[in-house]
PDB file as gemmi writes it, atoms N, CA and C in Angstrom:
CRYST1    1.000    1.000    1.000  90.00  90.00  90.00 P 1                      
ATOM      1  N   MET A   1      53.726 101.554 -26.219  1.00  0.00           N  
ATOM      2  CA  MET A   1      52.663 101.978 -27.114  1.00  0.00           C  
ATOM      3  C   MET A   1      52.148 100.748 -27.878  1.00  0.00           C  
ATOM      4  N   PRO A   2      50.826 100.503 -27.897  1.00  0.00           N  
ATOM      5  CA  PRO A   2      50.301  99.341 -28.607  1.00  0.00           C  
ATOM      6  C   PRO A   2      50.471  99.489 -30.116  1.00  0.00           C  
ATOM      7  N   GLU A   3      50.712  98.352 -30.748  1.00  0.00           N  
ATOM      8  CA  GLU A   3      50.872  98.340 -32.199  1.00  0.00           C  
ATOM      9  C   GLU A   3      49.518  98.575 -32.868  1.00  0.00           C  
ATOM     10  N   ILE A   4      49.508  99.382 -33.903  1.00  0.00           N  
ATOM     11  CA  ILE A   4      48.280  99.648 -34.652  1.00  0.00           C  
ATOM     12  C   ILE A   4      48.124  98.574 -35.728  1.00  0.00           C  
ATOM     13  N   LEU A   5      46.975  97.917 -35.718  1.00  0.00           N  
ATOM     14  CA  LEU A   5      46.717  96.877 -36.702  1.00  0.00           C  
ATOM     15  C   LEU A   5      46.254  97.487 -38.015  1.00  0.00           C  
ATOM     16  N   ARG A   6      46.618  96.861 -39.104  1.00  0.00           N  
ATOM     17  CA  ARG A   6      46.163  97.283 -40.430  1.00  0.00           C  
ATOM     18  C   ARG A   6      45.037  96.343 -40.839  1.00  0.00           C  
ATOM     19  N   TRP A   7      43.820  96.841 -40.734  1.00  0.00           N  
ATOM     20  CA  TRP A   7      42.645  96.040 -41.048  1.00  0.00           C  
ATOM     21  C   TRP A   7      42.390  96.063 -42.549  1.00  0.00           C  
ATOM     22  N   GLN A   8      42.096  94.878 -43.094  1.00  0.00           N  
ATOM     23  CA  GLN A   8      41.814  94.737 -44.517  1.00  0.00           C  
ATOM     24  C   GLN A   8      40.393  94.221 -44.678  1.00  0.00           C  
ATOM     25  N   LYS A   9      39.597  94.902 -45.509  1.00  0.00           N  
ATOM     26  CA  LYS A   9      38.227  94.463 -45.771  1.00  0.00           C  
ATOM     27  C   LYS A   9      38.224  93.346 -46.806  1.00  0.00           C  
ATOM     28  N   SER A  10      37.226  92.525 -46.721  1.00  0.00           N  
ATOM     29  CA  SER A  10      37.026  91.473 -47.708  1.00  0.00           C  
ATOM     30  C   SER A  10      36.847  92.085 -49.092  1.00  0.00           C  
ATOM     31  N   SER A  11      37.388  91.427 -50.100  1.00  0.00           N  
ATOM     32  CA  SER A  11      37.210  91.905 -51.473  1.00  0.00           C  
ATOM     33  C   SER A  11      35.759  91.763 -51.927  1.00  0.00           C  
ATOM     34  N   PHE A  12      34.953  91.000 -51.198  1.00  0.00           N  
ATOM     35  CA  PHE A  12      33.542  90.814 -51.522  1.00  0.00           C  
ATOM     36  C   PHE A  12      32.662  91.910 -50.916  1.00  0.00           C  
ATOM     37  N   SER A  13      33.251  92.874 -50.221  1.00  0.00           N  
ATOM     38  CA  SER A  13      32.455  93.889 -49.532  1.00  0.00           C  
ATOM     39  C   SER A  13      31.884  94.939 -50.473  1.00  0.00           C  
ATOM     40  N   GLY A  14      32.386  95.020 -51.671  1.00  0.00           N  
ATOM     41  CA  GLY A  14      31.876  95.988 -52.619  1.00  0.00           C  
ATOM     42  C   GLY A  14      32.580  97.330 -52.570  1.00  0.00           C  
ATOM     43  N   GLY A  15      33.364  97.588 -51.544  1.00  0.00           N  
ATOM     44  CA  GLY A  15      34.162  98.796 -51.471  1.00  0.00           C  
ATOM     45  C   GLY A  15      33.466 100.028 -50.911  1.00  0.00           C  
ATOM     46  N   ASP A  16      32.138 100.008 -50.759  1.00  0.00           N  
ATOM     47  CA  ASP A  16      31.443 101.165 -50.197  1.00  0.00           C  
ATOM     48  C   ASP A  16      31.794 101.334 -48.726  1.00  0.00           C  
ATOM     49  N   ALA A  17      31.870 102.577 -48.282  1.00  0.00           N  
ATOM     50  CA  ALA A  17      32.152 102.842 -46.871  1.00  0.00           C  
ATOM     51  C   ALA A  17      31.018 102.352 -45.980  1.00  0.00           C  
ATOM     52  N   ASP A  18      29.787 102.301 -46.521  1.00  0.00           N  
ATOM     53  CA  ASP A  18      28.623 101.877 -45.739  1.00  0.00           C  
ATOM     54  C   ASP A  18      28.418 100.366 -45.732  1.00  0.00           C  
ATOM     55  N   THR A  19      29.245  99.621 -46.450  1.00  0.00           N  
ATOM     56  CA  THR A  19      29.087  98.179 -46.544  1.00  0.00           C  
ATOM     57  C   THR A  19      29.746  97.510 -45.342  1.00  0.00           C  
ATOM     58  N   ASN A  20      28.962  96.756 -44.571  1.00  0.00           N  
ATOM     59  CA  ASN A  20      29.499  96.008 -43.439  1.00  0.00           C  
ATOM     60  C   ASN A  20      30.082  94.707 -43.945  1.00  0.00           C  
ATOM     61  N   CYS A  21      31.228  94.343 -43.422  1.00  0.00           N  
ATOM     62  CA  CYS A  21      31.869  93.111 -43.873  1.00  0.00           C  
ATOM     63  C   CYS A  21      32.891  92.639 -42.838  1.00  0.00           C  
ATOM     64  N   LEU A  22      33.469  91.510 -43.130  1.00  0.00           N  
ATOM     65  CA  LEU A  22      34.518  90.945 -42.299  1.00  0.00           C  
ATOM     66  C   LEU A  22      35.829  91.644 -42.611  1.00  0.00           C  
ATOM     67  N   GLU A  23      36.569  91.977 -41.555  1.00  0.00           N  
ATOM     68  CA  GLU A  23      37.897  92.565 -41.711  1.00  0.00           C  
ATOM     69  C   GLU A  23      38.905  91.661 -41.007  1.00  0.00           C  
ATOM     70  N   ILE A  24      40.133  91.640 -41.518  1.00  0.00           N  
ATOM     71  CA  ILE A  24      41.174  90.786 -40.966  1.00  0.00           C  
ATOM     72  C   ILE A  24      42.458  91.594 -40.812  1.00  0.00           C  
ATOM     73  N   ALA A  25      43.228  91.274 -39.788  1.00  0.00           N  
ATOM     74  CA  ALA A  25      44.513  91.936 -39.554  1.00  0.00           C  
ATOM     75  C   ALA A  25      45.500  90.920 -39.004  1.00  0.00           C  
ATOM     76  N   ALA A  26      46.760  91.084 -39.348  1.00  0.00           N  
ATOM     77  CA  ALA A  26      47.820  90.230 -38.812  1.00  0.00           C  
ATOM     78  C   ALA A  26      48.336  90.869 -37.526  1.00  0.00           C  
ATOM     79  N   ALA A  27      48.066  90.233 -36.398  1.00  0.00           N  
ATOM     80  CA  ALA A  27      48.541  90.742 -35.110  1.00  0.00           C  
ATOM     81  C   ALA A  27      50.021  90.426 -34.927  1.00  0.00           C  
ATOM     82  N   THR A  28      50.409  89.241 -35.359  1.00  0.00           N  
ATOM     83  CA  THR A  28      51.801  88.793 -35.369  1.00  0.00           C  
ATOM     84  C   THR A  28      51.975  87.991 -36.663  1.00  0.00           C  
ATOM     85  N   PRO A  29      53.168  87.547 -36.983  1.00  0.00           N  
ATOM     86  CA  PRO A  29      53.322  86.745 -38.203  1.00  0.00           C  
ATOM     87  C   PRO A  29      52.510  85.441 -38.200  1.00  0.00           C  
ATOM     88  N   THR A  30      52.108  84.974 -37.028  1.00  0.00           N  
ATOM     89  CA  THR A  30      51.358  83.715 -36.957  1.00  0.00           C  
ATOM     90  C   THR A  30      49.960  83.858 -36.356  1.00  0.00           C  
ATOM     91  N   THR A  31      49.532  85.079 -36.052  1.00  0.00           N  
ATOM     92  CA  THR A  31      48.232  85.303 -35.419  1.00  0.00           C  
ATOM     93  C   THR A  31      47.416  86.304 -36.228  1.00  0.00           C  
ATOM     94  N   LEU A  32      46.187  85.897 -36.573  1.00  0.00           N  
ATOM     95  CA  LEU A  32      45.270  86.784 -37.275  1.00  0.00           C  
ATOM     96  C   LEU A  32      44.135  87.181 -36.347  1.00  0.00           C  
ATOM     97  N   GLN A  33      43.606  88.377 -36.566  1.00  0.00           N  
ATOM     98  CA  GLN A  33      42.449  88.832 -35.811  1.00  0.00           C  
ATOM     99  C   GLN A  33      41.342  89.177 -36.787  1.00  0.00           C  
ATOM    100  N   LEU A  34      40.110  88.903 -36.379  1.00  0.00           N  
ATOM    101  CA  LEU A  34      38.933  89.138 -37.204  1.00  0.00           C  
ATOM    102  C   LEU A  34      37.978  90.070 -36.490  1.00  0.00           C  
ATOM    103  N   ARG A  35      37.240  90.869 -37.267  1.00  0.00           N  
ATOM    104  CA  ARG A  35      36.186  91.708 -36.696  1.00  0.00           C  
ATOM    105  C   ARG A  35      35.174  92.025 -37.793  1.00  0.00           C  
ATOM    106  N   GLU A  36      33.980  92.398 -37.363  1.00  0.00           N  
ATOM    107  CA  GLU A  36      32.948  92.889 -38.272  1.00  0.00           C  
ATOM    108  C   GLU A  36      33.138  94.397 -38.366  1.00  0.00           C  
ATOM    109  N   SER A  37      33.039  94.945 -39.555  1.00  0.00           N  
ATOM    110  CA  SER A  37      33.265  96.385 -39.707  1.00  0.00           C  
ATOM    111  C   SER A  37      32.232  97.220 -38.963  1.00  0.00           C  
ATOM    112  N   ASP A  38      31.028  96.657 -38.739  1.00  0.00           N  
ATOM    113  CA  ASP A  38      30.015  97.421 -38.003  1.00  0.00           C  
ATOM    114  C   ASP A  38      30.154  97.267 -36.491  1.00  0.00           C  
ATOM    115  N   GLU A  39      31.053  96.399 -36.017  1.00  0.00           N  
ATOM    116  CA  GLU A  39      31.341  96.201 -34.582  1.00  0.00           C  
ATOM    117  C   GLU A  39      32.859  96.145 -34.381  1.00  0.00           C  
ATOM    118  N   PRO A  40      33.581  97.229 -34.685  1.00  0.00           N  
ATOM    119  CA  PRO A  40      35.046  97.168 -34.660  1.00  0.00           C  
ATOM    120  C   PRO A  40      35.672  96.927 -33.289  1.00  0.00           C  
ATOM    121  N   ALA A  41      34.941  97.136 -32.220  1.00  0.00           N  
ATOM    122  CA  ALA A  41      35.506  96.911 -30.884  1.00  0.00           C  
ATOM    123  C   ALA A  41      35.515  95.433 -30.508  1.00  0.00           C  
ATOM    124  N   THR A  42      34.737  94.614 -31.205  1.00  0.00           N  
ATOM    125  CA  THR A  42      34.690  93.180 -30.936  1.00  0.00           C  
ATOM    126  C   THR A  42      35.667  92.482 -31.870  1.00  0.00           C  
ATOM    127  N   ILE A  43      36.753  91.977 -31.305  1.00  0.00           N  
ATOM    128  CA  ILE A  43      37.813  91.363 -32.090  1.00  0.00           C  
ATOM    129  C   ILE A  43      37.972  89.904 -31.674  1.00  0.00           C  
ATOM    130  N   LEU A  44      38.011  89.027 -32.660  1.00  0.00           N  
ATOM    131  CA  LEU A  44      38.221  87.601 -32.420  1.00  0.00           C  
ATOM    132  C   LEU A  44      39.641  87.227 -32.813  1.00  0.00           C  
ATOM    133  N   THR A  45      40.261  86.371 -32.020  1.00  0.00           N  
ATOM    134  CA  THR A  45      41.593  85.855 -32.327  1.00  0.00           C  
ATOM    135  C   THR A  45      41.488  84.332 -32.378  1.00  0.00           C  
ATOM    136  N   PRO A  46      41.101  83.805 -33.530  1.00  0.00           N  
ATOM    137  CA  PRO A  46      40.910  82.351 -33.621  1.00  0.00           C  
ATOM    138  C   PRO A  46      42.240  81.605 -33.648  1.00  0.00           C  
ATOM    139  N   THR A  47      42.190  80.363 -33.188  1.00  0.00           N  
ATOM    140  CA  THR A  47      43.363  79.502 -33.322  1.00  0.00           C  
ATOM    141  C   THR A  47      43.501  79.153 -34.802  1.00  0.00           C  
ATOM    142  N   PRO A  48      44.689  78.770 -35.246  1.00  0.00           N  
ATOM    143  CA  PRO A  48      44.835  78.369 -36.656  1.00  0.00           C  
ATOM    144  C   PRO A  48      43.864  77.247 -37.049  1.00  0.00           C  
ATOM    145  N   THR A  49      43.623  76.302 -36.157  1.00  0.00           N  
ATOM    146  CA  THR A  49      42.699  75.200 -36.447  1.00  0.00           C  
ATOM    147  C   THR A  49      41.275  75.713 -36.629  1.00  0.00           C  
ATOM    148  N   ALA A  50      40.831  76.605 -35.754  1.00  0.00           N  
ATOM    149  CA  ALA A  50      39.479  77.154 -35.854  1.00  0.00           C  
ATOM    150  C   ALA A  50      39.327  78.016 -37.104  1.00  0.00           C  
ATOM    151  N   LEU A  51      40.335  78.808 -37.435  1.00  0.00           N  
ATOM    152  CA  LEU A  51      40.272  79.641 -38.629  1.00  0.00           C  
ATOM    153  C   LEU A  51      40.231  78.774 -39.883  1.00  0.00           C  
ATOM    154  N   HIS A  52      41.015  77.724 -39.911  1.00  0.00           N  
ATOM    155  CA  HIS A  52      41.002  76.797 -41.045  1.00  0.00           C  
ATOM    156  C   HIS A  52      39.622  76.170 -41.203  1.00  0.00           C  
ATOM    157  N   ALA A  53      39.023  75.747 -40.101  1.00  0.00           N  
ATOM    158  CA  ALA A  53      37.685  75.153 -40.148  1.00  0.00           C  
ATOM    159  C   ALA A  53      36.655  76.163 -40.675  1.00  0.00           C  
ATOM    160  N   LEU A  54      36.736  77.406 -40.228  1.00  0.00           N  
ATOM    161  CA  LEU A  54      35.832  78.454 -40.694  1.00  0.00           C  
ATOM    162  C   LEU A  54      35.976  78.668 -42.188  1.00  0.00           C  
ATOM    163  N   LEU A  55      37.201  78.833 -42.654  1.00  0.00           N  
ATOM    164  CA  LEU A  55      37.434  79.081 -44.077  1.00  0.00           C  
ATOM    165  C   LEU A  55      37.012  77.893 -44.934  1.00  0.00           C  
ATOM    166  N   THR A  56      37.245  76.697 -44.443  1.00  0.00           N  
ATOM    167  CA  THR A  56      36.832  75.499 -45.179  1.00  0.00           C  
ATOM    168  C   THR A  56      35.308  75.453 -45.292  1.00  0.00           C  
ATOM    169  N   ALA A  57      34.613  75.760 -44.197  1.00  0.00           N  
ATOM    170  CA  ALA A  57      33.143  75.760 -44.214  1.00  0.00           C  
ATOM    171  C   ALA A  57      32.598  76.839 -45.142  1.00  0.00           C  
ATOM    172  N   LEU A  58      33.246  78.013 -45.160  1.00  0.00           N  
ATOM    173  CA  LEU A  58      32.773  79.097 -46.010  1.00  0.00           C  
ATOM    174  C   LEU A  58      32.973  78.789 -47.493  1.00  0.00           C  
ATOM    175  N   LYS A  59      34.008  78.046 -47.810  1.00  0.00           N  
ATOM    176  CA  LYS A  59      34.281  77.693 -49.210  1.00  0.00           C  
ATOM    177  C   LYS A  59      33.291  76.668 -49.739  1.00  0.00           C  
ATOM    178  N   GLN A  60      32.680  75.891 -48.854  1.00  0.00           N  
ATOM    179  CA  GLN A  60      31.767  74.827 -49.285  1.00  0.00           C  
ATOM    180  C   GLN A  60      30.426  75.335 -49.590  1.00  0.00           C  
TER     181      GLN A  60                                                      
END                                                                             
């Protein structure tokens, strides 16, 4: 049976059910998965290096 991921919405989403935002889930202790709430079937599994680069760019 596949493990069910616990998706967490960004705290910047505003909390409304109709608000589209980035969601993140821990697939394993070292692997994160990302998806857009309006496209939940499309899941990205970035490498730690790529995720770090994304987060660094978003902070700037």
